[in-house]
PATORBA-511737 format. One record per residue (C-alpha): residue number from 0; residue in one letter; x, y, z. Coordinates in steps of 0.2 Angstrom, whole numbers, padded with zeros to 4 digits, always signed. Example, Ala and Ser with C-alpha at 12.3 -4.5 7.8 and 13.67 -1.06 7.14 Angstrom:
BEGIN
+-----+------+-------+-------+-------+
: seq : type :  east : north :    up :
+-----+------+-------+-------+-------+
:   0 :    a : +0062 : -0022 : +0039 :
:   1 :    s : +0068 : -0005 : +0036 :
+-----+------+-------+-------+-------+
# end
This chain:
BEGIN
+-----+------+-------+-------+-------+
: seq : type :  east : north :    up :
+-----+------+-------+-------+-------+
:   0 :    m : +0022 : -0022 : -0110 :
:   1 :    e : +0037 : -0028 : -0119 :
:   2 :    k : +0052 : -0037 : -0110 :
:   3 :    t : +0063 : -0022 : -0116 :
:   4 :    s : +0049 : -0008 : -0112 :
:   5 :    k : +0056 : +0007 : -0103 :
:   6 :    i : +0047 : +0006 : -0086 :
:   7 :    y : +0048 : +0018 : -0072 :
:   8 :    v : +0044 : +0013 : -0054 :
:   9 :    a : +0041 : +0027 : -0042 :
:  10 :    g : +0045 : +0023 : -0025 :
:  11 :    h : +0055 : +0009 : -0028 :
:  12 :    r : +0064 : +0008 : -0011 :
:  13 :    g : +0047 : +0007 : -0001 :
:  14 :    m : +0039 : -0009 : +0002 :
:  15 :    v : +0027 : -0009 : -0014 :
:  16 :    g : +0039 : -0002 : -0026 :
:  17 :    s : +0053 : -0014 : -0021 :
:  18 :    a : +0040 : -0028 : -0022 :
:  19 :    i : +0036 : -0021 : -0040 :
:  20 :    v : +0053 : -0020 : -0046 :
:  21 :    r : +0057 : -0039 : -0040 :
:  22 :    e : +0040 : -0046 : -0050 :
:  23 :    l : +0046 : -0036 : -0065 :
:  24 :    q : +0063 : -0044 : -0064 :
:  25 :    r : +0056 : -0061 : -0060 :
:  26 :    q : +0046 : -0060 : -0076 :
:  27 :    g : +0061 : -0055 : -0087 :
:  28 :    y : +0058 : -0036 : -0088 :
:  29 :    t : +0075 : -0027 : -0092 :
:  30 :    n : +0073 : -0010 : -0095 :
:  31 :    i : +0068 : -0003 : -0077 :
:  32 :    i : +0073 : +0014 : -0071 :
:  33 :    t : +0071 : +0020 : -0054 :
:  34 :    r : +0077 : +0037 : -0044 :
:  35 :    a : +0080 : +0039 : -0026 :
:  36 :    h : +0073 : +0053 : -0016 :
:  37 :    a : +0090 : +0062 : -0016 :
:  38 :    e : +0090 : +0061 : -0035 :
:  39 :    l : +0072 : +0066 : -0039 :
:  40 :    d : +0060 : +0074 : -0027 :
:  41 :    l : +0043 : +0069 : -0033 :
:  42 :    c : +0035 : +0085 : -0024 :
:  43 :    r : +0045 : +0096 : -0035 :
:  44 :    q : +0036 : +0099 : -0051 :
:  45 :    d : +0051 : +0105 : -0060 :
:  46 :    e : +0062 : +0090 : -0056 :
:  47 :    v : +0048 : +0078 : -0061 :
:  48 :    e : +0044 : +0087 : -0078 :
:  49 :    k : +0063 : +0086 : -0081 :
:  50 :    f : +0064 : +0068 : -0077 :
:  51 :    f : +0050 : +0063 : -0088 :
:  52 :    a : +0056 : +0074 : -0103 :
:  53 :    e : +0073 : +0067 : -0102 :
:  54 :    e : +0069 : +0048 : -0099 :
:  55 :    r : +0052 : +0047 : -0107 :
:  56 :    p : +0047 : +0031 : -0099 :
:  57 :    e : +0034 : +0021 : -0108 :
:  58 :    y : +0025 : +0014 : -0092 :
:  59 :    v : +0024 : +0019 : -0074 :
:  60 :    f : +0020 : +0012 : -0058 :
:  61 :    l : +0017 : +0025 : -0046 :
:  62 :    a : +0020 : +0016 : -0029 :
:  63 :    a : +0028 : +0032 : -0021 :
:  64 :    a : +0018 : +0039 : -0006 :
:  65 :    k : +0020 : +0047 : +0012 :
:  66 :    v : +0012 : +0032 : +0023 :
:  67 :    g : +0010 : +0028 : +0041 :
:  68 :    g : -0002 : +0021 : +0054 :
:  69 :    i : -0015 : +0028 : +0066 :
:  70 :    i : -0004 : +0040 : +0076 :
:  71 :    a : +0006 : +0047 : +0060 :
:  72 :    n : -0010 : +0050 : +0051 :
:  73 :    q : -0018 : +0060 : +0065 :
:  74 :    s : -0003 : +0069 : +0070 :
:  75 :    a : +0002 : +0075 : +0052 :
:  76 :    l : -0014 : +0078 : +0042 :
:  77 :    a : -0008 : +0093 : +0032 :
:  78 :    d : +0009 : +0083 : +0029 :
:  79 :    f : +0000 : +0068 : +0022 :
:  80 :    m : -0011 : +0077 : +0011 :
:  81 :    y : +0001 : +0090 : +0004 :
:  82 :    d : +0015 : +0076 : +0000 :
:  83 :    n : +0004 : +0064 : -0008 :
:  84 :    m : -0006 : +0077 : -0018 :
:  85 :    m : +0009 : +0084 : -0025 :
:  86 :    l : +0019 : +0069 : -0029 :
:  87 :    e : +0005 : +0060 : -0037 :
:  88 :    m : -0002 : +0075 : -0047 :
:  89 :    n : +0016 : +0080 : -0053 :
:  90 :    v : +0021 : +0061 : -0059 :
:  91 :    i : +0002 : +0058 : -0067 :
:  92 :    h : +0003 : +0075 : -0076 :
:  93 :    a : +0021 : +0073 : -0082 :
:  94 :    a : +0018 : +0055 : -0087 :
:  95 :    w : +0002 : +0061 : -0099 :
:  96 :    r : +0012 : +0077 : -0106 :
:  97 :    n : +0026 : +0065 : -0111 :
:  98 :    g : +0016 : +0052 : -0119 :
:  99 :    c : +0017 : +0039 : -0108 :
: 100 :    k : +0007 : +0023 : -0114 :
: 101 :    k : +0001 : +0017 : -0097 :
: 102 :    l : +0002 : +0023 : -0079 :
: 103 :    e : -0004 : +0012 : -0064 :
: 104 :    f : -0008 : +0022 : -0049 :
: 105 :    l : -0007 : +0013 : -0031 :
: 106 :    g : -0020 : +0018 : -0018 :
: 107 :    s : -0026 : +0011 : -0003 :
: 108 :    s : -0043 : +0004 : +0004 :
: 109 :    c : -0045 : +0017 : +0015 :
: 110 :    i : -0052 : +0027 : +0001 :
: 111 :    y : -0069 : +0018 : +0004 :
: 112 :    p : -0082 : +0026 : +0016 :
: 113 :    r : -0080 : +0022 : +0035 :
: 114 :    l : -0095 : +0011 : +0034 :
: 115 :    a : -0095 : +0005 : +0018 :
: 116 :    p : -0105 : -0010 : +0012 :
: 117 :    q : -0094 : -0026 : +0017 :
: 118 :    p : -0086 : -0032 : +0007 :
: 119 :    m : -0082 : -0016 : -0001 :
: 120 :    p : -0085 : -0016 : -0020 :
: 121 :    e : -0076 : -0003 : -0031 :
: 122 :    s : -0093 : +0006 : -0034 :
: 123 :    c : -0095 : +0011 : -0016 :
: 124 :    l : -0082 : +0026 : -0018 :
: 125 :    l : -0089 : +0043 : -0012 :
: 126 :    t : -0105 : +0037 : -0007 :
: 127 :    s : -0103 : +0041 : +0012 :
: 128 :    a : -0091 : +0049 : +0025 :
: 129 :    l : -0072 : +0044 : +0027 :
: 130 :    e : -0064 : +0037 : +0042 :
: 131 :    p : -0059 : +0052 : +0050 :
: 132 :    t : -0042 : +0044 : +0057 :
: 133 :    n : -0035 : +0044 : +0039 :
: 134 :    e : -0045 : +0056 : +0030 :
: 135 :    a : -0031 : +0067 : +0023 :
: 136 :    y : -0022 : +0052 : +0016 :
: 137 :    a : -0038 : +0045 : +0009 :
: 138 :    l : -0043 : +0061 : +0000 :
: 139 :    a : -0026 : +0062 : -0008 :
: 140 :    k : -0027 : +0045 : -0014 :
: 141 :    i : -0045 : +0049 : -0021 :
: 142 :    s : -0039 : +0064 : -0029 :
: 143 :    g : -0025 : +0053 : -0039 :
: 144 :    l : -0036 : +0039 : -0045 :
: 145 :    k : -0049 : +0053 : -0050 :
: 146 :    y : -0036 : +0062 : -0060 :
: 147 :    c : -0032 : +0047 : -0069 :
: 148 :    e : -0050 : +0043 : -0073 :
: 149 :    y : -0052 : +0062 : -0080 :
: 150 :    l : -0036 : +0061 : -0091 :
: 151 :    n : -0044 : +0045 : -0098 :
: 152 :    r : -0060 : +0054 : -0100 :
: 153 :    q : -0053 : +0070 : -0107 :
: 154 :    y : -0038 : +0065 : -0117 :
: 155 :    g : -0039 : +0046 : -0120 :
: 156 :    t : -0025 : +0041 : -0110 :
: 157 :    d : -0023 : +0022 : -0103 :
: 158 :    f : -0021 : +0026 : -0084 :
: 159 :    i : -0027 : +0014 : -0072 :
: 160 :    s : -0028 : +0013 : -0052 :
: 161 :    v : -0027 : -0002 : -0039 :
: 162 :    m : -0033 : -0001 : -0022 :
: 163 :    p : -0024 : -0012 : -0010 :
: 164 :    t : -0030 : -0019 : +0007 :
: 165 :    n : -0019 : -0018 : +0022 :
: 166 :    l : +0000 : -0024 : +0015 :
: 167 :    y : +0014 : -0032 : +0024 :
: 168 :    g : +0030 : -0042 : +0018 :
: 169 :    p : +0048 : -0037 : +0014 :
: 170 :    n : +0055 : -0019 : +0017 :
: 171 :    d : +0040 : -0015 : +0028 :
: 172 :    n : +0042 : +0000 : +0041 :
: 173 :    y : +0044 : -0006 : +0058 :
: 174 :    h : +0044 : +0010 : +0067 :
: 175 :    p : +0037 : +0009 : +0084 :
: 176 :    e : +0025 : +0025 : +0081 :
: 177 :    h : +0023 : +0027 : +0062 :
: 178 :    s : +0021 : +0009 : +0056 :
: 179 :    h : +0005 : +0000 : +0052 :
: 180 :    v : -0003 : -0012 : +0064 :
: 181 :    l : +0005 : -0029 : +0058 :
: 182 :    p : +0024 : -0023 : +0057 :
: 183 :    a : +0021 : -0013 : +0073 :
: 184 :    l : +0015 : -0029 : +0081 :
: 185 :    i : +0030 : -0039 : +0074 :
: 186 :    r : +0041 : -0027 : +0082 :
: 187 :    r : +0032 : -0026 : +0099 :
: 188 :    f : +0031 : -0044 : +0102 :
: 189 :    h : +0049 : -0047 : +0097 :
: 190 :    e : +0056 : -0033 : +0108 :
: 191 :    a : +0044 : -0040 : +0123 :
: 192 :    k : +0051 : -0057 : +0119 :
: 193 :    e : +0070 : -0051 : +0120 :
: 194 :    a : +0066 : -0041 : +0135 :
: 195 :    g : +0058 : -0055 : +0144 :
: 196 :    l : +0042 : -0046 : +0147 :
: 197 :    k : +0027 : -0055 : +0155 :
: 198 :    e : +0014 : -0045 : +0144 :
: 199 :    v : +0011 : -0034 : +0131 :
: 200 :    t : -0002 : -0020 : +0129 :
: 201 :    c : -0011 : -0017 : +0112 :
: 202 :    w : -0023 : -0003 : +0106 :
: 203 :    g : -0041 : -0004 : +0106 :
: 204 :    d : -0051 : -0019 : +0111 :
: 205 :    g : -0046 : -0031 : +0097 :
: 206 :    s : -0062 : -0031 : +0088 :
: 207 :    p : -0060 : -0023 : +0072 :
: 208 :    l : -0059 : -0035 : +0056 :
: 209 :    r : -0045 : -0033 : +0045 :
: 210 :    e : -0039 : -0040 : +0029 :
: 211 :    f : -0020 : -0042 : +0024 :
: 212 :    l : -0012 : -0046 : +0008 :
: 213 :    y : +0007 : -0050 : +0006 :
: 214 :    v : +0015 : -0037 : -0004 :
: 215 :    d : +0024 : -0049 : -0017 :
: 216 :    d : +0006 : -0055 : -0021 :
: 217 :    l : +0001 : -0036 : -0024 :
: 218 :    a : +0016 : -0034 : -0035 :
: 219 :    n : +0011 : -0049 : -0046 :
: 220 :    l : -0007 : -0042 : -0048 :
: 221 :    c : +0001 : -0024 : -0053 :
: 222 :    v : +0011 : -0032 : -0067 :
: 223 :    f : -0005 : -0042 : -0072 :
: 224 :    l : -0016 : -0027 : -0072 :
: 225 :    m : -0003 : -0018 : -0082 :
: 226 :    n : -0005 : -0030 : -0095 :
: 227 :    n : -0022 : -0036 : -0094 :
: 228 :    y : -0034 : -0021 : -0089 :
: 229 :    s : -0039 : -0004 : -0095 :
: 230 :    g : -0053 : +0005 : -0087 :
: 231 :    n : -0059 : +0021 : -0077 :
: 232 :    e : -0064 : +0011 : -0061 :
: 233 :    t : -0050 : +0006 : -0049 :
: 234 :    v : -0047 : -0013 : -0046 :
: 235 :    n : -0047 : -0019 : -0027 :
: 236 :    a : -0032 : -0029 : -0022 :
: 237 :    g : -0035 : -0041 : -0008 :
: 238 :    t : -0037 : -0059 : -0002 :
: 239 :    g : -0057 : -0058 : +0002 :
: 240 :    k : -0052 : -0065 : +0019 :
: 241 :    e : -0053 : -0056 : +0036 :
: 242 :    i : -0047 : -0059 : +0055 :
: 243 :    t : -0050 : -0048 : +0071 :
: 244 :    i : -0035 : -0039 : +0077 :
: 245 :    k : -0036 : -0049 : +0092 :
: 246 :    g : -0034 : -0064 : +0081 :
: 247 :    l : -0020 : -0055 : +0071 :
: 248 :    t : -0011 : -0051 : +0087 :
: 249 :    e : -0011 : -0069 : +0095 :
: 250 :    l : -0005 : -0076 : +0077 :
: 251 :    v : +0009 : -0064 : +0077 :
: 252 :    a : +0014 : -0067 : +0095 :
: 253 :    k : +0014 : -0085 : +0091 :
: 254 :    t : +0024 : -0083 : +0075 :
: 255 :    v : +0038 : -0072 : +0085 :
: 256 :    g : +0037 : -0085 : +0101 :
: 257 :    f : +0031 : -0072 : +0114 :
: 258 :    e : +0023 : -0082 : +0127 :
: 259 :    g : +0016 : -0069 : +0138 :
: 260 :    a : -0001 : -0061 : +0141 :
: 261 :    i : -0010 : -0049 : +0129 :
: 262 :    k : -0018 : -0034 : +0136 :
: 263 :    w : -0029 : -0021 : +0127 :
: 264 :    d : -0030 : -0002 : +0131 :
: 265 :    t : -0048 : +0002 : +0126 :
: 266 :    t : -0044 : +0021 : +0129 :
: 267 :    r : -0034 : +0020 : +0112 :
: 268 :    p : -0044 : +0021 : +0095 :
: 269 :    n : -0049 : +0006 : +0086 :
: 270 :    g : -0051 : +0014 : +0068 :
: 271 :    t : -0063 : +0007 : +0056 :
: 272 :    p : -0073 : -0007 : +0063 :
: 273 :    r : -0072 : -0017 : +0047 :
: 274 :    k : -0062 : -0016 : +0031 :
: 275 :    l : -0064 : -0031 : +0018 :
: 276 :    l : -0063 : -0028 : +0000 :
: 277 :    d : -0074 : -0036 : -0014 :
: 278 :    v : -0060 : -0044 : -0024 :
: 279 :    s : -0072 : -0052 : -0038 :
: 280 :    k : -0067 : -0039 : -0051 :
: 281 :    a : -0048 : -0045 : -0050 :
: 282 :    a : -0054 : -0064 : -0049 :
: 283 :    s : -0065 : -0060 : -0064 :
: 284 :    l : -0049 : -0054 : -0074 :
: 285 :    g : -0040 : -0071 : -0070 :
: 286 :    w : -0030 : -0067 : -0054 :
: 287 :    s : -0030 : -0073 : -0036 :
: 288 :    y : -0018 : -0071 : -0021 :
: 289 :    k : -0005 : -0085 : -0016 :
: 290 :    t : +0001 : -0081 : +0001 :
: 291 :    e : -0009 : -0086 : +0016 :
: 292 :    l : -0007 : -0075 : +0032 :
: 293 :    e : +0002 : -0087 : +0042 :
: 294 :    e : +0016 : -0090 : +0031 :
: 295 :    g : +0016 : -0072 : +0025 :
: 296 :    i : +0019 : -0067 : +0044 :
: 297 :    k : +0033 : -0080 : +0045 :
: 298 :    l : +0042 : -0071 : +0030 :
: 299 :    a : +0039 : -0054 : +0036 :
: 300 :    y : +0046 : -0059 : +0053 :
: 301 :    d : +0061 : -0066 : +0045 :
: 302 :    d : +0063 : -0050 : +0035 :
: 303 :    f : +0061 : -0041 : +0051 :
: 304 :    l : +0076 : -0051 : +0059 :
: 305 :    n : +0087 : -0050 : +0045 :
: 306 :    n : +0085 : -0032 : +0039 :
: 307 :    p : +0092 : -0021 : +0053 :
: 308 :    m : +0090 : -0005 : +0044 :
: 309 :    r : +0071 : -0009 : +0043 :
: 310 :    a : +0070 : -0014 : +0061 :
: 311 :    e : +0077 : +0002 : +0067 :
: 312 :    r : +0065 : +0013 : +0057 :
+-----+------+-------+-------+-------+
# end
């Protein structure tokens, strides 16, 4: 990409999209275009096609998505599949039809099988069954990355995909029911501290292992890949390190300053037992993450405290 290239960031108000915009600006890119949902509904094919025909962006970061935690995924399976399938297909198709030089599709590590080999290499995609609790979202994301691959094979496009591990950081969603585990814990422990509670109950038994990547590190990788990678196979984005949910919970409680007891509700689902990405491909390309988890949680908590709109979501 040239510094003056016309770059469209889809989903610029979300956690990932806003981080990509920050990273592009930090690196000196000056021609970034965005559209809020009220201006452009990506689920509407006619609106998307009109936008691409008029704007003709040279590069596209497709970070828009309908996202949520276990509760949201389980309770709105049809919505998660429809919204994500529609918006990604509309954007990818319109980018191809209007001569976009390169598109980068953002997916999720949930595309890999529930019992995939650990750490999970990109090659394990579609080798066995998915995790049932987020199957609808995973199927939509798999369809998006495969459509990019098929366009490359049939029409010679340069469309790539990146699959991040669990993300956190500025502009996260802290909704008490629809957020992912780390922001949900930040809000729960903060509110417990403010209320003077003596204990907090968390879901499951704390045994699942999870990997977390600070969103600004992902944004750095996204720009890096746009400039340095072409290929049909996706690229994993992570740290290569993992922590138990119990360990994460204790770390968040410590960061927030909650000093009460932590209880576990084992009637609630654990989700996938382990989700560690094999990040050797990104490393072989010359990229590595910068933000360690403890530092990142402090930055995320600061964002929560200083962004009341996010805290209310």
